[in-house]
C-alpha positions as CSV (number, residue, x, y, z in Angstrom):
1,M,0.0,0.0,0.0
2,R,2.8,2.4,1.0
3,H,4.7,1.5,-2.2
4,R,1.7,2.3,-4.4
5,F,1.3,5.7,-2.7
6,L,5.0,6.6,-3.3
7,S,4.8,5.5,-7.0
8,A,1.7,7.6,-7.6
9,S,3.2,10.6,-5.9
10,A,6.5,10.6,-7.8
11,P,5.2,12.5,-10.9
12,A,3.7,15.2,-8.6
13,L,6.9,15.5,-6.6
14,L,9.0,15.8,-9.8
15,A,6.7,18.6,-11.0
16,L,7.1,20.4,-7.8
17,L,10.9,20.1,-7.9
18,L,11.1,21.3,-11.5
19,A,8.9,24.3,-10.6
20,G,11.2,25.1,-7.7
21,C,14.2,25.0,-10.0
22,A,12.6,27.3,-12.5
23,A,11.8,29.8,-9.7
24,T,15.4,29.8,-8.4
25,R,17.6,29.2,-11.4
26,D,18.3,32.9,-12.0
27,G,17.3,34.1,-8.5
28,R,13.9,35.4,-9.6
29,A,10.4,34.0,-9.4
30,P,9.0,33.1,-12.8
31,E,7.0,35.9,-14.4
32,R,3.3,35.6,-14.5
33,R,1.6,35.5,-17.9
34,D,-0.5,38.5,-16.8
35,A,2.6,40.5,-15.6
36,R,2.4,44.3,-16.2
37,M,4.8,47.1,-16.1
38,A,4.9,49.1,-12.9
39,Q,3.2,52.5,-13.5
40,A,4.1,55.9,-12.1
41,P,1.3,57.4,-9.9
42,S,0.9,60.3,-12.4
43,V,-0.3,57.9,-15.1
44,A,-1.8,55.1,-13.0
45,G,-5.4,56.4,-13.7
46,V,-4.9,57.1,-17.4
47,A,-6.9,54.9,-19.8
48,E,-4.8,52.2,-21.4
49,E,-4.9,51.6,-25.2
50,S,-3.7,48.3,-26.7
51,F,-2.3,48.3,-30.2
52,G,-0.1,46.4,-32.7
53,K,0.5,42.7,-33.1
54,S,2.0,39.8,-31.2
55,A,4.7,39.7,-33.9
56,W,5.7,42.7,-36.0
57,S,7.3,41.1,-39.1
58,R,9.1,43.3,-41.6
59,K,6.1,45.5,-42.6
60,G,2.5,45.9,-41.9
61,D,-0.2,48.2,-40.4
62,F,-2.4,48.4,-37.4
63,S,-4.9,50.7,-35.7
64,L,-4.3,52.8,-32.6
65,S,-7.7,53.8,-31.3
66,G,-8.9,54.3,-34.9
67,Q,-5.7,56.0,-36.0
68,R,-3.9,54.0,-38.7
69,V,-0.2,53.2,-38.5
70,R,1.9,51.8,-41.3
71,Y,5.4,50.6,-40.8
72,E,8.4,48.9,-42.4
73,R,11.4,47.5,-40.4
74,G,14.9,46.8,-41.6
75,A,15.2,43.4,-39.9
76,D,13.0,40.5,-38.7
77,R,14.0,41.3,-35.1
78,L,14.8,44.7,-33.6
79,A,15.4,45.4,-29.9
80,L,17.3,48.1,-28.2
81,F,18.5,45.6,-25.6
82,E,19.9,43.3,-28.3
83,P,22.8,43.8,-30.7
84,L,22.1,45.9,-33.8
85,P,21.6,43.4,-36.7
86,G,24.6,43.4,-39.1
87,N,25.4,46.8,-40.6
88,L,21.7,47.9,-40.4
89,R,21.5,51.7,-40.8
90,A,17.8,52.2,-41.5
91,P,15.9,50.1,-39.0
92,L,12.5,51.7,-39.2
93,N,10.1,54.0,-41.0
94,F,6.5,54.5,-40.2
95,S,3.5,56.9,-40.6
96,W,0.7,57.7,-38.2
97,Q,-2.6,59.2,-39.3
98,G,-3.2,61.3,-36.2
99,P,-5.6,64.2,-35.4
100,A,-3.2,66.7,-37.0
101,G,-3.0,64.6,-40.2
102,E,-0.4,62.1,-41.4
103,S,2.9,62.1,-39.5
104,A,5.8,60.2,-41.1
105,T,9.2,59.4,-39.8
106,V,12.4,57.8,-40.9
107,C,14.8,56.3,-38.3
108,E,18.5,55.6,-38.4
109,A,20.7,53.4,-36.1
110,W,24.3,53.0,-35.2
111,A,26.2,50.9,-32.7
112,Q,28.0,52.6,-29.8
113,D,31.5,51.8,-28.7
114,A,31.4,49.5,-25.7
115,S,31.2,51.5,-22.5
116,A,32.4,50.4,-19.0
117,N,28.7,49.8,-18.0
118,G,28.0,47.9,-21.3
119,R,30.9,45.6,-20.7
120,L,29.9,45.1,-17.1
121,T,26.3,44.0,-18.0
122,D,27.2,42.3,-21.3
123,S,24.9,44.8,-23.0
124,K,25.3,46.0,-26.6
125,P,23.5,49.3,-26.7
126,W,22.8,51.0,-30.0
127,V,21.4,54.4,-30.8
128,L,18.0,54.9,-32.4
129,S,17.5,58.3,-34.1
130,C,14.2,59.3,-35.8
131,K,13.1,62.4,-37.6
132,W,9.7,63.8,-38.5
133,G,9.6,66.3,-41.3
134,S,6.2,68.0,-40.7
135,A,6.6,71.5,-39.4
136,P,7.9,72.1,-36.9
137,A,10.3,69.2,-37.5
138,A,10.8,66.7,-34.6
139,M,13.6,64.4,-33.6
140,L,13.9,61.5,-31.3
141,Q,17.2,59.9,-30.0
142,I,17.6,57.2,-27.5
143,G,20.6,55.0,-26.5
144,E,22.6,53.9,-23.5
145,G,21.4,55.4,-20.2
146,Q,22.3,55.1,-16.5
147,M,23.0,52.0,-14.5
148,R,19.9,51.5,-12.3
149,R,19.9,48.8,-9.7
150,G,22.5,46.9,-11.6
151,K,20.6,47.1,-15.0
152,L,21.7,49.3,-17.8
153,S,18.8,51.5,-18.9
154,R,18.0,53.2,-22.2
155,E,17.4,57.0,-22.1
156,G,16.8,59.8,-24.6
157,A,14.4,62.5,-25.7
158,Y,11.9,63.6,-28.3
159,R,12.0,67.2,-29.3
160,R,9.6,69.2,-31.5
161,G,10.0,73.0,-31.5
162,E,10.2,74.1,-27.8
163,L,8.6,70.9,-26.5
164,T,10.9,68.2,-25.1
165,V,9.7,64.9,-23.8
166,G,12.2,62.7,-21.9
167,L,12.4,58.9,-22.5
168,R,13.6,56.2,-20.2
169,S,13.3,52.5,-20.0
170,V,11.4,50.8,-17.1
171,H,12.6,47.5,-15.7
172,L,10.1,46.8,-12.9
173,L,6.9,44.7,-13.1
174,E,3.9,45.3,-10.8
175,G,4.4,43.6,-7.5
176,N,8.0,42.5,-8.2
177,T,10.9,44.4,-6.6
178,Q,13.5,42.5,-8.7
179,P,14.3,44.6,-11.9
180,Q,14.4,42.9,-15.2
181,T,17.5,43.0,-17.4
182,V,15.5,43.9,-20.5
183,A,13.0,46.8,-20.4
184,V,9.4,45.9,-19.7
185,G,8.4,49.3,-21.1
186,Y,9.2,53.0,-21.3
187,E,8.1,56.2,-19.6
188,M,7.7,59.6,-21.3
189,L,8.4,62.6,-19.1
190,H,7.6,66.3,-19.4
191,Q,9.2,68.8,-17.0
192,G,10.2,65.9,-14.7
193,T,6.7,64.3,-14.5
194,V,5.7,61.0,-16.2
195,V,3.0,62.0,-18.7
196,G,2.8,58.8,-20.7
197,S,3.9,55.1,-20.6
198,L,4.4,52.2,-23.0
199,D,3.9,48.8,-21.4
200,L,5.8,46.1,-23.4
201,S,5.3,43.2,-20.9
202,G,2.4,41.7,-22.7
203,A,1.6,40.1,-26.0
204,V,0.9,43.5,-27.5
205,P,2.0,47.0,-26.5
206,R,-0.2,49.1,-24.1
207,L,-0.1,52.9,-24.2
208,R,-1.1,55.5,-21.7
209,R,-1.0,59.0,-23.2
210,P,-2.4,62.6,-23.0
211,D,-4.9,63.6,-25.6
212,P,-3.3,62.9,-29.0
213,A,-4.8,66.1,-30.4
214,T,-2.5,68.2,-28.1
215,P,1.2,68.8,-28.8
216,L,2.2,66.8,-25.8
217,G,-0.1,63.9,-26.7
218,R,1.3,63.9,-30.2
219,A,4.8,63.8,-28.9
220,V,4.1,60.9,-26.5
221,T,2.3,59.0,-29.3
222,E,5.1,59.4,-31.9
223,A,7.8,58.4,-29.4
224,A,5.8,55.4,-28.1
225,L,5.2,54.1,-31.7
226,A,8.9,54.3,-32.5
227,L,9.9,52.6,-29.2
228,A,7.3,49.9,-29.7
229,L,8.4,49.1,-33.2
230,V,12.0,48.5,-32.1
231,S,11.0,46.2,-29.3
232,E,9.8,42.7,-29.6
233,P,6.3,42.0,-28.0
234,G,6.5,40.2,-24.7
């Protein structure tokens, strides 16, 4: 009788052991399938908009709250936390049919020389630079940022006229104090306050933004689209 009980329990015990190994292999608990990026209090109550696809592919289109976006990428896989593919110089171009009309951008990329932080974290940062030609012209640039809690961030800015929106990667999930190596999303800041966020922890991106009909909302939207399209869905 005792022998039969042990035999029947062996598969269950093995499953428990494997689960325990998965939870401790890298010192972190396994991520939940419903994990979400930790949000700053200033945007916690802002409505969330899902957009895009579970896999971008080289080219395509999608709708962001009824606003059409068309894109073309220079590689099958693009991620600011992975090496720049080959000698790729033109990683992305896209257009957004926003409240102010169509807004089109062309992006360039280049690899940075390895920094001390990059070597320490085995990270291979590259710079993304995008330009919008509609008046007044706008520019976005993002690359290696500060070391935060042992993780090398990505930081930059979007500028259109006198408006500047800061960009920084986020590495914390809700309810988890252990930062992730790869960004789980990005925050957009205006005058030191988080005014928008891009959550990349799920199967499709999730955006929180000001009214896209305002200059600030337009800036957050354009920056978020660029960052989403050079990140692989979670």
